[in-house]
C-alpha positions in Angstrom: 8.4 14.9 0.0 5.9 17.8 0.3 3.3 18.4 3.0 0.2 19.8 1.2 -2.9 18.3 -0.2 -5.7 19.1 -2.5 -9.2 18.2 -1.3 -11.3 17.7 -4.4 -14.3 19.0 -2.5 -12.7 22.3 -1.5 -13.5 21.7 2.1 -11.0 22.5 4.8 -9.6 19.3 6.4 -8.2 18.8 9.9 -5.7 16.3 11.2 -7.0 13.8 13.8 -4.5 15.6 16.1 -5.9 19.0 15.5 -7.2 19.6 19.0 -3.8 18.6 20.5 -2.2 21.3 18.3 -4.8 23.9 19.4 -4.1 23.0 23.1 -0.4 23.4 22.5 -0.8 26.9 21.1 0.1 26.1 17.5 -0.2 28.6 14.7 -1.9 27.1 11.7 -1.6 27.6 8.0 -3.6 26.3 5.0 -1.8 23.6 3.1 -3.9 23.1 0.1 -7.0 22.6 2.1 -5.5 21.1 5.3 -5.2 23.2 8.5 -1.8 22.1 9.8 0.5 23.6 12.5 3.2 25.7 11.0 4.9 26.4 14.3 4.3 26.2 18.1 7.0 28.5 19.6 9.5 29.7 17.0 10.9 28.2 13.8 14.4 28.5 15.0 13.8 26.8 18.4 12.0 23.9 16.8 14.7 23.5 14.2 17.5 23.5 16.7 15.5 21.0 18.9 15.5 18.5 16.1 19.2 18.9 15.5 20.2 18.7 19.2 17.5 16.6 20.9 14.2 15.7 19.3 11.0 17.1 17.7 7.6 15.5 17.2 5.7 16.3 14.0 2.1 15.6 12.9 2.2 14.5 9.2 -1.1 12.8 9.2 -2.1 14.5 6.0 0.3 12.3 4.0 -1.3 9.7 1.8 -1.2 6.0 2.4 -2.1 3.5 -0.3 -2.2 -0.3 0.3 -1.3 -2.5 -2.7 -1.8 -6.2 -2.3 -2.3 -9.3 -4.3 -0.3 -12.0 -6.1 0.9 -9.6 -8.8 1.8 -6.7 -6.4 5.6 -6.9 -6.9 5.3 -7.0 -10.7 2.7 -4.3 -10.7 4.8 -1.9 -8.7 7.8 -2.6 -10.9 5.6 -1.5 -13.8 3.9 1.4 -12.0 7.0 2.9 -10.4 10.5 3.8 -11.5 12.3 1.6 -9.0 12.6 -2.2 -8.8 10.2 -2.7 -6.0 10.1 -6.5 -6.4 13.7 -6.6 -5.0 12.6 -4.8 -1.7 12.9 -7.2 1.2 10.2 -7.9 3.8 10.3 -5.0 6.3 12.4 -2.8 4.0 11.4 0.7 2.7 12.4 2.2 -0.6 12.3 5.7 -2.0 10.8 5.7 -5.5 9.2 7.9 -8.1 5.9 7.8 -10.0 6.6 9.0 -13.5 4.2 9.9 -16.3 4.7 8.6 -19.8 6.8 11.6 -20.7 9.3 10.8 -17.9 8.2 13.7 -15.6 7.7 13.2 -11.9 4.1 12.8 -10.8 5.2 12.2 -7.2 8.1 11.0 -5.1 7.1 8.5 -2.5 8.2 5.7 -0.1 7.2 2.1 -0.5 7.2 -0.3 2.5 7.1 -4.1 2.0 4.7 -5.4 4.6 4.4 -8.9 3.2 5.3 -11.0 0.2 2.3 -9.7 -1.7 1.5 -6.6 0.4 3.0 -3.1 0.1 2.3 0.3 1.6 2.9 3.3 -0.7 3.2 6.6 1.1 2.7 9.6 -1.2 2.8 13.3 -0.8 -0.4 14.6 0.5 -0.7 17.2 -2.2 -0.6 14.5 -4.8 -3.0 12.0 -3.2 -5.6 12.7 -5.8 -3.1 12.2 -8.6 -1.3 9.1 -7.2 -4.3 7.0 -6.3 -6.0 7.3 -9.7 -2.7 6.7 -11.5 -2.0 3.5 -9.5 -5.6 2.3 -10.0 -5.4 2.9 -13.7 -2.0 1.2 -14.0 -3.3 -1.8 -12.0 -5.4 -2.9 -15.0 -4.4 -6.4 -16.1 -2.6 -7.1 -12.8 -4.0 -9.3 -10.0 -3.8 -6.6 -7.4 -6.0 -4.3 -5.3 -5.2 -0.7 -4.7 -6.9 0.8 -1.6 -6.6 4.4 -0.4 -6.2 4.2 3.4 -5.2 7.8 3.9 -8.3 8.7 6.0 -7.8 5.7 8.3 -4.1 6.2 9.2 -2.5 8.9 11.2 1.3 9.5 10.9 3.6 10.9 13.6 7.3 11.6 13.2 9.8 11.7 16.0 13.1 13.1 14.7 16.4 13.9 16.3 19.3 12.4 18.2 17.1 11.4 21.2 14.3 9.9 19.1 15.2 6.2 19.8 15.4 6.8 23.5 12.1 8.5 23.5 10.4 5.6 21.6 12.0 3.1 23.9 10.6 5.0 26.9 7.1 5.4 25.5 4.4 3.7 27.6 2.1 1.5 25.6 4.5 0.6 22.7 4.9 -3.2 22.8 5.4 -6.2 20.5 8.3 -4.9 18.5 9.3 -7.3 15.8 12.8 -5.8 15.8 14.5 -3.9 18.7 14.8 -0.3 17.8 18.6 -0.3 18.2 18.7 -3.0 15.6 16.3 -1.4 13.2 18.3 -0.1 10.2 17.7 3.2 8.3 14.8 2.7 5.8 13.5 -0.4 7.5 10.3 -0.9 9.5 8.9 -3.2 12.1 5.4 -4.2 13.3 4.5 -3.2 16.8 1.5 -2.4 18.9 0.3 0.6 20.9 -2.2 -0.1 23.6 -3.0 -3.3 21.6 -3.7 -1.4 18.4 -1.5 -2.2 15.3 1.5 0.1 14.9 4.1 0.3 12.1 7.4 1.9 13.1 9.7 3.0 10.4 13.2 4.4 10.7 12.6 7.0 8.1 12.2 10.8 8.0 12.6 14.0 6.2 14.9 16.0 8.5 18.4 14.6 7.9 18.5 13.3 11.5 18.0 9.9 12.9 14.3 9.4 13.5 11.1 7.3 13.3 7.8 7.6 11.6 4.8 5.9 13.3 1.7 4.7 11.4 -1.3 4.3 13.6 -5.1 4.1 13.1 -6.6 7.6 13.5 -8.6 6.9 16.7 -5.4 5.9 18.5 -3.4 8.9 17.3 -4.1 11.3 20.2 -3.1 8.8 22.9 0.1 8.0 21.0 1.0 11.6 20.6 0.4 12.1 24.3 2.5 9.1 25.3 5.4 10.1 23.0 5.3 13.6 24.4 5.3 12.4 28.0 8.3 10.1 27.3 10.1 12.9 25.5 9.7 15.4 28.4 13.1 14.4 29.9 14.8 14.3 26.5 14.1 17.8 25.2 11.3 16.8 22.8 9.3 19.7 21.5 6.3 19.8 19.0 7.4 21.1 15.6 5.5 22.7 12.8 6.0 22.5 9.1 8.1 25.7 8.9 11.0 24.0 10.8 10.4 20.8 8.9 11.1 22.8 5.7 14.4 24.3 6.8 15.5 20.9 8.2 14.8 19.1 4.9 16.5 21.9 2.9 19.7 21.6 5.0 19.6 17.9 4.3 19.2 18.5 0.5 15.9 16.7 0.3 13.7 17.7 -2.6 10.2 19.1 -2.1 7.5 18.3 -4.6 6.3 21.5 -6.3 9.7 23.1 -5.8 12.5 20.7 -6.9 10.2 18.1 -8.4 7.3 18.2 -10.8 5.8 16.8 -14.0 8.1 19.1 -16.0 11.3 17.7 -14.3 13.1 14.5 -15.3 14.7 12.6 -12.3 18.2 13.1 -13.8 17.8 16.8 -13.7 17.0 16.7 -10.0 19.9 14.3 -9.1 17.5 11.4 -8.9 18.7 9.5 -11.9 19.8 6.6 -9.7 16.2 6.1 -8.5 15.1 5.1 -12.0 15.9 1.4 -12.4 16.6 1.3 -16.1 18.4 -2.1 -15.6 15.2 -3.8 -14.4 13.5 -6.2 -16.8 10.2 -5.3 -18.5 8.5 -2.1 -19.2 7.5 0.6 -16.7 5.6 3.8 -17.2 8.1 6.5 -18.3 10.8 4.0 -19.4 11.2 5.2 -23.0 11.3 8.8 -22.0 13.8 8.1 -19.2 16.0 6.2 -21.6 16.1 9.3 -23.9 16.7 11.6 -20.9 16.0 15.3 -20.7 16.6 17.6 -23.6 20.1 18.8 -24.3 20.8 21.9 -22.2 18.1 21.2 -19.6 18.7 22.8 -16.3 20.0 20.8 -13.4 19.6 21.0 -9.7 22.5 22.4 -7.6 23.2 23.6 -4.1 24.1 27.3 -3.5 25.7 28.8 -0.5 26.3 32.5 0.2 27.7 34.7 2.9 25.9 37.3 5.0 22.3 37.1 6.1 20.4 37.9 2.8 18.9 34.6 1.7 17.5 33.8 -1.7 14.0 32.4 -1.8 12.0 30.3 -4.1 11.5 31.8 -7.6 14.4 34.3 -7.2 16.3 34.5 -10.5 20.0 33.7 -10.9 22.6 35.4 -13.1 26.1 34.8 -14.2 27.2 38.3 -13.5 26.1 41.7 -12.0 25.5 43.0 -15.5 21.9 44.4 -15.6 21.5 43.1 -19.1 22.7 39.6 -18.4 20.1 36.9 -19.1 18.9 34.7 -16.2 20.8 31.3 -16.0 18.6 29.7 -13.4 16.1 30.0 -10.6 16.0 29.2 -6.9 13.6 26.4 -6.0 14.0 26.5 -2.2 16.1 28.9 0.0 16.6 30.0 3.5 19.1 31.4 6.1 20.3 28.0 7.4 19.6 27.9 11.2 22.3 25.2 11.7 25.0 26.6 9.4 24.4 30.3 10.0 24.5 31.4 6.3 22.1 31.4 3.3 21.6 28.2 1.4 19.4 27.3 -1.6 18.6 24.7 -4.1 18.2 25.9 -7.6 17.9 24.8 -11.3 20.7 26.3 -13.4 21.9 26.0 -16.9 24.4 23.0 -17.2 27.3 25.4 -18.0 27.0 26.9 -14.5 26.6 23.8 -12.5 30.2 22.9 -11.7 31.2 23.1 -8.0 32.7 26.4 -7.1 31.0 28.3 -9.9 30.0 31.9 -8.8 26.4 32.7 -9.3 24.5 35.9 -8.4 21.1 35.8 -6.8 18.7 38.7 -7.4 17.5 39.5 -3.9 14.9 42.2 -4.3 16.9 44.0 -6.9 20.4 43.4 -5.5 22.8 40.8 -6.9 24.1 38.7 -4.0 27.0 36.4 -4.8 26.8 32.7 -4.1 28.8 29.6 -4.9 27.7 26.2 -6.3 28.3 23.6 -3.5 27.6 19.9 -3.1 24.4 18.6 -1.6 23.4 18.0 1.1 24.4 21.1 3.0 24.3 19.3 6.3 25.1 15.7 7.4 24.6 14.4 10.8 27.3 12.7 12.7 26.7 8.9 12.8 
């Protein structure tokens, strides 16, 4: 999932935790209208902290949409590609919002809060596409669709020490499920200083971790309490630069890079997310059943040696021949802080997608060899 938004007014927006970031010395960058911390110390230090201890992220610019009503399960089965009606109470599910042509409008996470109550968490950059799409698709269903994005702050604590930090955080009470029993992609109700708190064992880093949903006026105190509890566990504040290298190592797609309205889920390795076996129609079903056009490019992982990393939009070639046509393009790339060598995700012609295939990256005019490898690049020890 991506971390940018588009404010239809064109006005710069700030997280409810903005002052905390200023006080911590964060550097900021514009993410489609949001001023968000890109780093506090160094990208590498923050990345390694998440892999070895823990990092705390402000992702309050993500979009939260409440769907509730007697027809909520049936509505979400129609509106989204997954079978949301099968999600159990407290469970979360990764899903896709498709358009009628089968392209990806957004990738999102759905939490089942009750029998007739769901929280849809969308990418911030797509808030103003997702909310109207859900509202339009709700026609004929006994449901309400409410955009809660401006009322909810979202904090992520990620890394091997994340559970210990939450367990030591003063003010968190009333857990419906003990954190050591909370499974991956499940959530539990709790409270923070008496205010409602939703804790989910989800994240975007490839590490164990939690995402905490809290009303905006409680966000600063929760951030401070988590930071205090994490002081003895190596917790550091992390910006969106390290978040990007973490998710890339974990092979997680980023909207606008690996995903978009011109990409079928099957091209991006997400064919399993589309529940063609579920009963009834859903938006994008007919196009999904047809699938992408023959010869459509597919997403692969690339690994190279040395230190010269390919970046987004760098072209790919089958040889060093200057006249050879491009056979693909990098969507995300970096020098992996954990692995120590360049990695990238890329769309390539199907004939060059087999594991082990040699591909050349055009890095500022030089052809750098790389090999097609399996995703993800990094898996944590469990």
